[in-house]
C-alpha positions as CSV (number, residue, x, y, z in Angstrom):
1,M,0.0,-0.1,-0.1
2,N,2.8,2.5,0.7
3,A,4.4,1.7,-2.6
4,L,1.1,2.2,-4.3
5,R,0.6,5.6,-2.5
6,E,4.2,6.8,-3.3
7,Q,4.3,5.7,-6.9
8,C,0.7,6.0,-8.1
9,L,-1.2,8.4,-5.9
10,A,1.6,10.9,-5.5
11,K,0.1,13.3,-8.1
12,I,-3.5,13.0,-7.2
13,K,-5.9,13.8,-4.4
14,L,-4.8,10.7,-2.2
15,K,-0.9,11.4,-1.9
16,N,-1.4,11.7,1.9
17,A,-4.2,9.3,2.6
18,T,-3.9,6.5,5.1
19,V,-3.9,2.9,4.2
20,G,-7.5,2.4,5.5
21,T,-8.6,5.6,3.5
22,I,-7.1,4.1,0.0
23,R,-8.7,0.7,1.0
24,T,-12.1,2.2,1.5
25,K,-12.0,4.5,-1.6
26,L,-10.2,2.6,-4.1
27,L,-10.1,-1.1,-3.3
28,K,-13.7,-1.7,-1.8
29,L,-15.7,-0.8,-4.9
30,G,-18.7,-2.6,-6.3
31,A,-18.0,-3.5,-9.8
32,I,-18.6,-6.2,-12.5
33,I,-15.4,-7.8,-13.6
34,T,-15.2,-9.4,-16.8
35,V,-12.2,-11.7,-17.8
36,S,-11.4,-12.6,-21.4
37,R,-8.3,-14.2,-22.9
38,R,-6.6,-11.0,-23.4
39,R,-8.1,-8.5,-20.9
40,V,-9.8,-8.0,-17.8
41,L,-12.5,-5.3,-17.8
42,I,-13.6,-3.6,-14.6
43,A,-17.0,-1.9,-15.0
44,I,-17.5,0.7,-12.2
45,S,-20.9,2.3,-11.7
46,N,-21.2,6.0,-12.9
47,A,-22.6,7.0,-9.7
48,C,-19.0,6.1,-8.0
49,P,-17.7,9.4,-6.6
50,Y,-14.1,8.0,-6.9
51,K,-14.3,6.8,-10.4
52,D,-11.9,9.5,-11.6
53,I,-9.3,8.8,-9.0
54,F,-9.5,5.2,-9.5
55,A,-9.0,5.6,-13.3
56,T,-6.1,8.0,-12.7
57,A,-4.3,5.7,-10.3
58,Y,-4.8,2.7,-12.8
59,N,-3.2,4.7,-15.5
60,Y,-0.1,5.5,-13.3
61,F,-0.1,1.9,-12.0
62,S,-0.2,0.3,-15.4
63,R,3.0,2.6,-16.5
64,L,5.1,1.0,-13.7
65,K,7.6,-1.3,-14.8
66,C,7.5,-5.0,-13.5
67,P,10.4,-5.6,-11.1
68,G,10.8,-9.3,-12.4
């Protein structure tokens, strides 16, 4: 969680958020997940107040290089 906050959330609203806040706002979402051979689709409700923050965090997270 600390690495997520330092590397992905540093430029957005949750840069000083606690682990509990990140868990509540980004990880505990109601969503429909569809898995196909090439991709995983996450469908979040349009009414979700943190949808933009989630999308921004995902973009930063997907740009990180794999350590292995």
